[in-house]
Backbone bond lengths (Angstrom), bond angles and torsions (degrees), N, CA, C in turn:
res aa  C-N    CA-C-N  psi(-1)  N-CA   C-N-CA  omega(-1)  CA-C   N-CA-C  phi
1 M - - - 1.449 - - 1.526 108.51 -
2 E 1.303 115.58 137.12 1.452 120.43 179.47 1.520 109.99 -82.73
3 R 1.307 115.46 159.42 1.455 121.17 -178.77 1.517 112.59 -92.50
4 Q 1.310 117.73 -7.60 1.448 120.21 -179.15 1.514 110.84 -148.06
5 V 1.316 114.65 155.69 1.453 121.54 176.28 1.521 105.87 -128.99
6 R 1.304 116.62 131.40 1.465 120.73 -178.71 1.529 109.60 -110.51
7 F 1.337 113.77 144.21 1.454 120.48 -179.85 1.517 109.57 -127.93
8 T 1.316 115.17 150.12 1.458 119.50 174.82 1.524 111.50 -115.60
9 N 1.343 115.66 -11.94 1.470 118.87 176.24 1.529 109.65 -158.60
10 V 1.319 115.69 166.30 1.464 121.79 -176.88 1.529 111.43 -64.90
11 G 1.305 117.01 -31.27 1.461 120.87 179.99 1.518 112.44 -59.40
12 E 1.309 116.66 -36.67 1.468 120.23 178.44 1.524 110.53 -65.55
13 I 1.321 117.09 -37.53 1.469 120.83 178.35 1.520 109.41 -64.72
14 E 1.326 116.50 -44.08 1.464 120.58 -179.76 1.529 111.22 -63.54
15 E 1.327 116.76 -38.93 1.469 121.11 178.59 1.526 111.84 -62.43
16 L 1.316 116.26 -37.66 1.465 121.80 -175.08 1.529 113.17 -99.89
17 E 1.314 117.23 17.46 1.464 121.05 -174.51 1.526 113.03 -53.49
18 D 1.320 118.53 -49.36 1.467 120.87 -178.29 1.525 111.35 -63.71
19 L 1.317 116.66 -44.07 1.459 121.03 179.29 1.538 110.57 -61.76
20 L 1.318 116.12 -43.63 1.466 120.22 -179.52 1.526 111.41 -64.09
21 K 1.317 116.37 -40.23 1.468 119.65 177.35 1.527 110.41 -62.62
22 N 1.328 116.93 -40.32 1.465 120.19 177.60 1.523 110.84 -62.39
23 Y 1.334 117.07 -43.46 1.470 120.92 178.18 1.526 111.13 -60.78
24 I 1.312 115.89 -43.35 1.469 119.78 -179.22 1.523 110.22 -65.53
25 N 1.319 117.18 -44.58 1.468 120.49 178.93 1.525 111.38 -62.87
26 E 1.313 116.22 -39.10 1.455 120.80 178.41 1.532 110.29 -64.11
27 A 1.318 116.83 -41.54 1.459 121.04 178.71 1.530 110.93 -64.38
28 V 1.322 117.03 -38.51 1.465 121.33 177.80 1.528 109.86 -63.99
29 E 1.334 117.02 -43.00 1.463 120.76 178.86 1.529 111.52 -62.98
30 V 1.299 115.90 -42.69 1.460 119.82 178.88 1.520 109.64 -60.20
31 K 1.317 115.91 -44.60 1.472 120.65 -179.47 1.533 110.47 -67.22
32 K 1.310 116.65 -41.61 1.460 121.27 -176.81 1.529 111.38 -63.56
33 F 1.303 117.07 -43.58 1.454 120.94 -176.87 1.528 113.24 -95.63
34 R 1.319 115.22 4.62 1.464 121.65 177.84 1.531 111.61 51.19
35 L 1.309 115.27 44.81 1.456 120.64 179.47 1.525 109.94 -67.77
36 Q 1.299 115.58 144.94 1.458 121.03 179.88 1.523 109.31 -109.97
37 V 1.290 115.24 142.09 1.450 121.61 176.70 1.522 107.74 -89.32
38 E 1.327 115.64 133.63 1.463 119.24 177.57 1.520 109.36 -72.46
39 V 1.313 115.56 127.80 1.452 120.83 179.50 1.520 108.52 -100.72
40 K 1.323 115.42 129.98 1.456 119.65 179.07 1.524 109.01 -73.05
41 E 1.310 115.02 142.12 1.458 119.06 176.23 1.517 108.94 -72.91
42 K 1.323 115.06 139.11 1.456 119.24 178.16 1.520 108.36 -77.56
43 T 1.303 114.08 133.06 1.455 118.55 178.65 1.532 108.92 -87.70
44 E 1.285 114.79 142.08 1.461 120.79 178.98 1.520 108.76 -75.64
45 L 1.312 116.04 129.33 1.462 119.88 178.92 1.517 109.87 -89.37
46 S 1.303 115.36 143.10 1.464 119.11 176.83 1.523 108.30 -110.78
47 Y 1.317 114.67 142.43 1.456 120.46 179.26 1.522 109.61 -70.58
48 P 1.334 117.48 136.90 1.462 118.44 175.46 1.528 109.47 -66.07
49 E 1.290 115.96 155.27 1.465 122.82 -177.19 1.539 111.81 -54.98
50 E 1.318 116.07 -40.48 1.462 120.59 -178.93 1.529 111.47 -64.59
51 L 1.322 116.68 -36.21 1.467 120.39 178.09 1.528 110.31 -70.67
52 Q 1.309 116.91 -37.60 1.461 120.35 176.69 1.529 110.77 -62.35
53 E 1.328 116.06 -37.46 1.469 120.28 176.66 1.528 110.74 -64.10
54 E 1.329 116.48 -41.39 1.465 120.44 177.53 1.533 110.53 -62.61
55 F 1.329 116.61 -37.19 1.465 120.40 178.44 1.531 110.86 -63.37
56 K 1.343 116.45 -37.47 1.468 120.14 178.92 1.530 110.42 -65.29
57 E 1.328 115.91 -39.88 1.461 120.55 -179.61 1.528 111.71 -74.56
58 S 1.323 115.60 -33.52 1.463 120.44 -176.39 1.532 109.60 -139.22
59 P 1.335 117.51 87.40 1.468 119.79 179.52 1.533 113.12 -59.15
60 S 1.323 116.35 -26.01 1.464 118.95 179.07 1.532 111.32 -67.05
61 L 1.337 117.71 -24.13 1.459 120.98 176.41 1.526 110.26 -65.35
62 K 1.316 116.66 -42.37 1.465 120.26 178.52 1.522 110.03 -62.67
63 N 1.334 116.86 -42.63 1.470 120.33 178.62 1.527 110.52 -62.86
64 A 1.325 116.43 -41.49 1.465 120.55 -179.94 1.528 110.98 -65.25
65 L 1.325 116.84 -41.22 1.462 120.26 178.93 1.524 110.73 -65.77
66 E 1.320 116.86 -42.97 1.457 120.63 -179.23 1.528 112.26 -70.61
67 A 1.327 118.09 -17.92 1.457 121.66 177.23 1.531 111.69 -79.36
68 L 1.337 116.26 -15.93 1.460 120.27 178.14 1.523 110.53 -73.02
69 T 1.318 115.76 163.40 1.462 120.00 176.31 1.528 108.81 -64.46
70 P 1.332 117.83 155.24 1.469 119.74 179.87 1.531 113.32 -55.77
71 G 1.316 117.52 -36.64 1.460 120.33 179.49 1.514 112.33 -66.31
72 R 1.322 116.30 -40.17 1.465 119.70 178.24 1.525 110.50 -68.11
73 Q 1.322 116.71 -40.44 1.463 119.95 177.27 1.527 109.62 -58.93
74 R 1.314 114.86 -48.14 1.459 121.14 -178.09 1.530 111.01 -59.64
75 A 1.338 116.80 -42.18 1.462 120.59 -179.46 1.530 111.00 -61.01
76 Y 1.329 116.98 -45.80 1.465 119.80 179.79 1.533 111.34 -64.91
77 I 1.307 116.34 -42.95 1.468 120.01 -178.18 1.530 110.61 -65.49
78 L 1.319 116.55 -45.94 1.467 119.38 179.90 1.526 111.55 -65.06
79 Y 1.328 116.43 -42.95 1.470 120.03 -178.81 1.524 110.97 -61.51
80 S 1.313 116.66 -45.30 1.468 118.28 -178.07 1.528 111.30 -74.81
81 S 1.301 118.51 -29.40 1.466 121.91 -178.17 1.523 113.53 -74.36
82 K 1.319 116.91 -27.57 1.463 120.00 -173.78 1.521 114.12 -73.73
83 A 1.311 117.31 -16.55 1.463 119.44 178.42 1.529 109.53 -67.16
84 K 1.307 116.44 139.68 1.463 120.57 -176.96 1.523 112.68 -79.19
85 Q 1.320 116.42 -36.87 1.457 119.82 -176.74 1.530 110.66 -96.99
86 S 1.312 114.94 145.85 1.453 121.48 -179.53 1.523 112.13 -60.44
87 K 1.321 116.92 -41.09 1.466 119.14 -178.20 1.530 111.02 -67.43
88 T 1.329 117.24 -31.10 1.462 120.42 176.84 1.524 110.33 -70.14
89 R 1.331 116.74 -41.82 1.468 120.25 176.88 1.524 110.22 -60.31
90 A 1.330 116.20 -44.77 1.468 120.93 179.33 1.527 111.14 -62.56
91 A 1.317 116.97 -40.98 1.462 121.08 179.75 1.525 110.99 -65.42
92 R 1.314 116.75 -40.36 1.463 120.43 178.54 1.523 110.87 -63.66
93 I 1.299 116.18 -41.84 1.465 120.29 179.30 1.525 109.63 -64.04
94 E 1.316 116.14 -47.89 1.474 121.83 -178.68 1.531 110.69 -58.86
95 K 1.316 116.02 -40.52 1.459 121.46 -177.33 1.529 111.96 -61.24
96 Y 1.325 117.79 -32.90 1.465 120.70 -173.07 1.526 114.60 -107.32
97 I 1.320 118.30 9.00 1.466 119.92 -179.79 1.529 111.27 -58.95
98 E 1.330 117.19 -44.44 1.473 120.11 -179.34 1.528 111.18 -64.17
99 H 1.328 116.94 -37.09 1.465 120.52 176.68 1.533 110.24 -61.41
100 I 1.309 116.00 -43.87 1.461 120.74 -178.57 1.521 110.03 -63.32
101 F 1.327 117.40 -45.89 1.457 120.97 -179.68 1.533 111.72 -63.87
102 S 1.327 116.31 -31.24 1.465 118.95 -179.58 1.529 112.61 -87.28
103 G 1.349 116.73 1.24 1.466 120.46 175.47 1.518 113.82 80.95
104 K 1.304 117.12 16.06 1.466 121.18 -178.49 1.523 110.96 -91.08
105 G 1.304 114.64 154.57 1.452 120.54 174.81 1.518 110.81 -82.56
106 L 1.290 116.50 175.35 1.456 122.62 -177.44 1.518 112.25 -57.86
107 H 1.322 117.68 -38.55 1.461 121.95 -174.99 1.529 113.06 -109.66
108 D 1.317 117.93 17.44 1.476 121.28 179.43 1.502 111.17 -81.80
């Protein structure tokens, strides 16, 4: 279920009237009974071996990566980790070193 519904005209609200009423009633019930949403535990990410090697060669790279926001760090780690072959992981890391040093995210 999404947390928001966007409209561009009144007709859309009228079309979704029943659904919106259900969402509102559900929100009231949650508030009334003080229901809690289960939060998933964050899993600790591990650096791929190729990235650890880059850190040994360039300690400033590790500092630059750790200076990024947690989401940006996670994006780089996941992107480089998902490659199956070591040379692909290394190539992905090499490709984004300048982005990391400049404080940019993976898709910036």
